[in-house]
C-alpha positions in Angstrom: 43.2 -29.3 -22.0 39.9 -29.2 -19.2 40.5 -27.6 -16.2 37.4 -28.4 -14.4 36.6 -27.1 -10.8 36.3 -30.0 -7.9 33.4 -28.5 -5.6 32.6 -30.4 -2.7 29.6 -29.3 -3.5 27.8 -32.3 -5.3 24.1 -33.0 -6.1 22.2 -36.0 -6.6 20.4 -35.5 -9.6 16.6 -36.4 -9.2 15.6 -39.1 -11.6 11.8 -38.7 -13.0 9.4 -41.3 -11.2 7.3 -41.3 -14.2 6.3 -39.5 -17.2 6.1 -35.4 -16.9 3.4 -33.1 -16.8 4.4 -29.6 -16.0 4.4 -25.9 -17.1 7.6 -23.9 -16.2 7.6 -20.4 -15.9 11.4 -19.1 -16.9 12.6 -15.7 -16.1 14.0 -13.5 -18.9 16.5 -13.9 -21.4 20.0 -13.2 -20.3 21.6 -12.2 -24.4 18.5 -9.7 -24.8 18.4 -8.2 -20.9 22.7 -7.4 -21.3 22.6 -5.9 -24.9 19.3 -4.0 -23.4 21.3 -2.7 -20.4 24.1 -1.3 -22.8 21.6 0.4 -24.5 20.0 1.8 -21.6 23.4 3.1 -20.3 24.3 5.1 -23.9 20.6 6.3 -24.3 19.7 10.0 -24.3 16.8 8.9 -21.8 15.6 7.2 -19.1 14.9 3.4 -20.1 12.6 -0.1 -18.1 13.0 -3.5 -18.8 9.9 -5.4 -18.0 10.6 -9.1 -16.8 14.7 -8.9 -16.8 16.6 -11.4 -16.1 18.0 -10.7 -12.4 21.4 -13.9 -12.4 24.8 -13.3 -12.0 25.7 -12.1 -15.4 23.1 -9.2 -15.4 24.2 -7.9 -11.7 27.9 -7.5 -13.2 26.1 -5.5 -15.4 24.7 -3.7 -13.7 27.7 -3.1 -11.1 29.8 -2.1 -14.3 27.1 0.6 -15.8 26.7 2.2 -12.7 30.6 2.2 -12.3 30.5 4.0 -15.7 28.1 6.3 -14.5 24.6 4.7 -15.0 21.5 4.8 -12.4 20.3 1.5 -12.1 17.5 0.3 -9.8 15.6 -2.6 -9.6 11.4 -1.7 -9.0 9.8 -5.4 -8.8 10.9 -7.9 -12.1 11.7 -4.6 -13.5 14.9 -2.9 -13.9 15.1 1.1 -14.8 18.0 2.8 -16.3 18.5 6.2 -15.8 22.0 7.1 -18.2 24.8 9.9 -17.2 28.1 10.9 -18.4 30.0 8.3 -18.6 33.2 8.4 -16.5 36.2 6.3 -16.1 38.4 5.5 -12.8 36.6 1.9 -12.8 37.5 -1.8 -12.4 35.1 -4.0 -13.8 34.8 -7.3 -12.6 33.3 -9.5 -16.0 32.9 -12.5 -14.0 32.7 -15.7 -16.8 30.5 -13.4 -19.0 30.9 -13.2 -22.5 28.3 -10.4 -22.8 30.9 -8.0 -20.5 33.6 -9.1 -21.6 32.8 -8.2 -25.4 30.5 -5.8 -24.8 31.8 -3.1 -22.3 35.5 -2.5 -23.4 33.6 -0.4 -26.7 31.7 1.4 -24.3 34.4 2.3 -21.9 36.4 3.7 -24.5 33.7 6.4 -25.3 34.4 7.1 -20.9 36.7 9.5 -19.9 39.1 7.7 -17.9 41.0 4.6 -17.6 39.1 1.3 -17.2 40.5 -2.0 -15.9 39.0 -5.3 -17.2 39.6 -8.6 -15.3 37.1 -11.5 -14.3 37.0 -15.4 -13.0 39.7 -17.3 -13.7 38.6 -19.5 -16.5 37.7 -15.8 -18.2 41.5 -15.0 -18.4 41.4 -18.1 -21.0 38.4 -16.7 -23.3 39.5 -15.0 -26.4 39.8 -11.2 -26.5 42.3 -10.6 -29.0 39.5 -9.6 -31.6 38.2 -7.1 -29.4 41.7 -5.6 -28.2 42.6 -5.1 -31.7 39.5 -3.6 -32.9 39.4 -1.3 -31.0 43.0 -0.2 -31.3 42.2 -0.1 -35.2 39.6 2.7 -33.9 42.8 4.9 -32.3 41.8 3.7 -28.6 44.9 3.0 -26.7 44.0 -0.9 -24.7 47.4 -2.1 -22.2 46.9 -5.7 -22.4 50.5 -6.6 -21.6 51.2 -8.1 -25.0 48.6 -11.0 -23.9 45.6 -10.7 -25.9 43.4 -11.4 -23.1 41.8 -10.4 -19.7 43.1 -8.1 -17.6 43.5 -5.2 -19.7 43.1 -1.9 -18.8 41.0 1.1 -22.1 42.3 4.1 -21.5 39.2 5.7 -22.3 39.0 9.5 -23.6 35.3 10.2 -24.0 35.3 10.0 -27.6 35.8 7.2 -30.6 36.2 8.4 -34.3 34.8 5.3 -35.5 34.7 4.1 -39.4 35.5 1.1 -41.2 37.1 -1.9 -38.7 38.1 -5.4 -40.1 37.9 -8.3 -37.7 38.1 -11.8 -37.3 34.6 -13.0 -35.5 34.7 -16.0 -36.0 35.7 -17.3 -32.0 32.7 -15.3 -31.3 29.5 -13.5 -33.1 30.2 -11.0 -29.5 32.8 -9.6 -31.1 30.7 -8.0 -33.5 27.8 -7.2 -31.1 30.3 -5.6 -28.9 31.5 -2.7 -31.3 27.7 -2.6 -33.0 25.4 -1.9 -29.4 28.4 1.3 -28.9 29.1 2.1 -32.7 26.1 4.7 -33.3 28.0 6.9 -30.0 30.9 7.1 -32.5 31.8 10.3 -34.0 31.4 8.7 -37.4 29.5 5.4 -36.7 31.0 2.3 -37.3 31.0 -0.1 -40.1 32.2 -4.0 -38.8 33.5 -6.1 -41.6 34.5 -10.0 -40.4 36.8 -11.4 -42.7 37.9 -15.1 -41.2 36.6 -18.1 -41.2 32.7 -19.7 -40.3 31.0 -16.4 -38.3 29.0 -18.8 -36.1 25.9 -17.6 -33.9 24.2 -15.3 -36.6 21.3 -14.7 -34.7 22.8 -12.7 -32.1 23.7 -10.2 -34.3 20.1 -10.4 -35.5 19.2 -9.9 -32.2 21.9 -6.6 -31.3 20.8 -5.1 -34.8 17.0 -5.5 -33.9 17.5 -3.8 -30.6 19.6 -0.8 -31.9 16.6 -0.3 -34.8 14.2 -0.3 -31.6 15.6 2.6 -30.4 15.8 4.3 -33.7 19.5 3.7 -34.9 19.4 2.7 -38.8 21.5 -0.4 -38.4 22.0 -2.5 -41.5 23.8 -5.8 -42.4 25.3 -6.9 -45.8 25.7 -11.1 -45.0 26.3 -13.6 -47.6 28.5 -16.8 -48.4 31.4 -14.3 -49.6 31.4 -11.7 -47.0 29.9 -10.1 -43.6 29.4 -6.2 -43.2 26.8 -4.1 -40.5 26.8 -0.4 -40.2 24.9 2.2 -37.7 25.4 6.1 -38.2 26.3 8.2 -35.5 23.1 8.6 -34.2 20.9 9.0 -31.0 20.2 6.4 -28.9 16.4 6.3 -27.5 15.3 5.4 -24.2 12.9 2.6 -24.1 10.0 0.8 -22.2 11.0 -2.9 -23.3 9.6 -6.0 -22.2 12.2 -8.7 -22.0 11.0 -12.3 -23.6 11.8 -15.5 -21.8 15.0 -16.9 -21.8 14.5 -19.8 -24.5 17.8 -21.7 -24.0 18.0 -21.7 -20.7 14.6 -23.5 -21.8 16.6 -26.5 -23.6 17.1 -28.9 -20.6 13.2 -28.3 -19.6 11.9 -29.2 -22.9 14.6 -32.1 -23.3 13.5 -33.3 -19.8 10.0 -34.7 -21.6 12.3 -35.9 -24.4 14.0 -37.9 -22.2 11.5 -39.0 -19.3 8.4 -38.4 -21.3 4.9 -37.3 -21.0 5.2 -33.3 -21.4 6.6 -30.0 -20.4 5.5 -26.5 -21.5 7.4 -23.5 -21.0 4.4 -20.3 -21.5 5.6 -17.0 -23.0 7.3 -19.0 -25.9 7.3 -15.7 -28.7 5.5 -16.4 -32.2 8.8 -14.4 -33.7 12.1 -13.9 -32.2 15.5 -12.9 -32.3 16.5 -15.7 -29.8 18.8 -18.8 -30.8 16.9 -20.7 -28.5 13.6 -21.1 -30.8 15.6 -23.2 -32.8 14.7 -25.9 -30.3 11.2 -26.2 -32.0 12.9 -28.3 -34.9 16.1 -29.8 -33.1 14.2 -31.9 -30.9 11.7 -32.8 -33.3 14.5 -34.4 -34.9 15.1 -36.8 -31.8 11.6 -37.9 -32.3 9.8 -35.5 -29.9 6.5 -33.6 -30.1 6.6 -30.7 -30.3 3.9 -27.8 -31.0 3.7 -24.0 -30.3 -0.1 -23.6 -28.4 -2.0 -20.8 -27.3 2.0 -19.2 -26.2 3.8 -22.2 -25.3 5.9 -24.2 -26.7 4.5 -27.6 -25.7 7.5 -30.8 -26.0 6.2 -34.2 -25.4 7.9 -37.3 -26.0 7.3 -41.4 -25.1 10.8 -41.1 -23.4 13.4 -43.5 -23.4 12.1 -45.9 -21.5 9.9 -47.3 -24.3 12.6 -46.8 -27.2 16.0 -45.7 -27.7 15.8 -41.9 -29.7 16.9 -41.2 -32.8 20.0 -40.5 -33.9 20.6 -37.2 -35.4 23.1 -35.0 -37.9 22.8 -31.3 -36.9 24.4 -28.5 -37.7 24.4 -26.4 -34.5 26.3 -23.6 -35.8 23.8 -21.0 -35.3 22.9 -22.1 -31.5 25.8 -23.5 -30.2 24.6 -22.4 -27.0 22.0 -25.4 -26.8 24.5 -28.0 -27.9 25.5 -29.5 -24.5 21.4 -30.2 -24.3 21.4 -31.8 -27.5 24.6 -33.3 -27.1 23.1 -35.0 -23.8 19.7 -36.2 -25.5 22.1 -38.1 -28.1 23.9 -40.3 -25.6 20.4 -42.3 -25.8 20.3 -42.7 -29.1 20.6 -46.1 -31.2 23.1 -45.1 -33.4 25.3 -42.0 -33.8 24.6 -38.8 -33.4 26.9 -35.8 -35.5 26.9 -32.4 -34.3 28.8 -29.7 -36.7 29.6 -26.2 -36.5 30.7 -25.8 -32.9 34.1 -25.4 -32.9 33.9 -22.5 -31.3 32.5 -23.8 -28.1 36.4 -24.3 -27.2 36.6 -20.8 -26.0 33.6 -20.8 -24.4 32.8 -21.0 -20.2 35.4 -23.9 -20.8 36.1 -26.2 -23.6 32.3 -27.6 -24.3 33.7 -30.2 -26.8 36.7 -32.1 -24.5 34.3 -30.9 -21.3 30.9 -33.4 -23.2 33.3 -35.6 -24.3 35.0 -36.5 -21.0 32.0 -36.3 -18.8 30.0 -38.7 -21.4 32.8 -40.9 -21.2 32.7 -41.4 -17.7 29.4 -42.9 -18.0 29.8 -45.2 -20.6 29.1 -43.1 -24.0 31.6 -43.1 -26.6 32.7 -39.5 -27.7 34.5 -38.7 -31.1 36.0 -35.0 -31.3 36.1 -33.5 -34.2 37.8 -30.2 -35.5 34.3 -28.7 -35.4 32.1 -30.4 -33.8 31.1 -34.0 -32.1 30.1 -37.7 -33.0 28.2 -39.2 -30.2 28.0 -43.2 -30.0 24.9 -43.5 -28.5 23.8 -46.1 -25.8 22.3 -45.5 -22.1 24.6 -44.0 -19.6 25.3 -45.4 -16.3 26.4 -42.8 -13.4 30.4 -43.6 -12.7 32.2 -43.8 -9.7 32.7 -39.8 -9.8 30.6 -37.1 -10.4 29.2 -35.6 -13.0 31.8 -32.3 -14.0 30.6 -28.7 -14.4 34.4 -26.9 -14.9 32.4 -24.1 -13.8 30.1 -24.2 -16.8 26.2 -23.3 -16.2 25.5 -25.5 -19.5 27.0 -28.5 -18.7 25.5 -28.7 -14.9 22.4 -28.7 -16.7 23.0 -31.5 -18.7 24.5 -33.5 -15.9 20.8 -32.6 -14.9 19.1 -33.7 -18.0 21.1 -37.2 -17.7 20.5 -37.7 -14.6 16.0 -37.9 -14.9 17.0 -41.6 -16.2 20.1 -42.2 -15.1 20.2 -43.9 -11.1 22.8 -42.9 -8.8 24.3 -39.5 -10.9 25.7 -37.0 -8.8 26.2 -33.2 -10.5 29.3 -31.0 -9.2 28.9 -27.6 -9.0 25.0 -27.0 -9.5 25.3 -23.8 -7.9 27.0 -22.7 -11.2 23.9 -22.3 -12.9 22.9 -19.2 -11.1 25.3 -17.7 -13.5 22.1 -16.9 -16.2 19.4 -19.1 -13.6 19.0 -18.7 -10.3 16.2 -21.1 -8.7 17.4 -23.9 -11.6 17.3 -26.6 -8.6 14.4 -25.7 -7.3 12.7 -25.3 -10.8 14.2 -28.6 -12.0 12.7 -30.3 -9.3 9.1 -29.1 -9.2 8.8 -29.9 -12.3 9.0 -33.9 -11.4 5.8 -35.2 -10.6 
């Protein structure tokens, strides 16, 4: 069952009057900003995060860390973090942010006193049992009323012994990252072993390990077809001056716009090497027939547009980058045959059930979609605006997918486009300025 938000605010998605020729500068990565904020609050000295993302998810993170004892100030486009003793007695609003609800409970266990977690209505439906059970296995008291979801209270004792914890992280790699980010501050360090089905979004764990290593922590991993284990020893976490990369996942709809409308879109500041899963757009957009080139520090995507010919159908395993699925599934609606997307069963537990939401919204514009246990089959064609708005389900990526389809689907209106402020404030302005 998909729970939609039926906001009175609807946005007429603009259609592209012709091929695009745009350069779109994007703010910093949400995933990197929130990881670095957590590590900065646990560090033994001040940190500066340059070009950090300022959006709902990161503002909720800074508020939460400030309530736990850190001092965080904004200096232009930078965030300056001064760590302080971790204190309890706080109530934390996680909004709908997976990074908050999975990263902060292990940190709260190091505080002295109770820390209560709650968030948006949909947040209470997101999987949290793995975090709760792993903390209990480490000797931390968590009061969740037996629900395995929010709201819950972490009863911090100012210390966590650490050691080995066995978890099933098949619903989200954030369960692993959340434990590792605080693990170096545990008395005996931490070892995390995943036991369960396929682990999604491994690049996000690589991002966490990379951030830890950059702060002097010897983070190690052992991942193969049979097992997955990560470890951090007890260690100081160094303060750091770090430049935050642009958010490559947020680049997805803008780059995909060139595939649908034709012309070119460039995103500058694209790193040559990165742990961000958005870098997979280079190969996954090319699979639809787009021209993709990394040129002078910018990723440039060009396409003839669907006015010339339908897109190529694709068969993609998106297990490493499920957050890109809404954009890619949106493109598949314009292919000349069925496209198969696998490895994304875990998206049912994201901001909304993204598989059901995508199937429902594409169906409403005339595109048949089959739900699989682990993905979707999209029967391509040509979407036509329906009688109702494209529903966003309070999910920023559903909203941007509606905008993407609207480029070449006259009359499409998108519900609750303001949900994009979760990770990309000013989306509407960036989107309209991209058009000729």
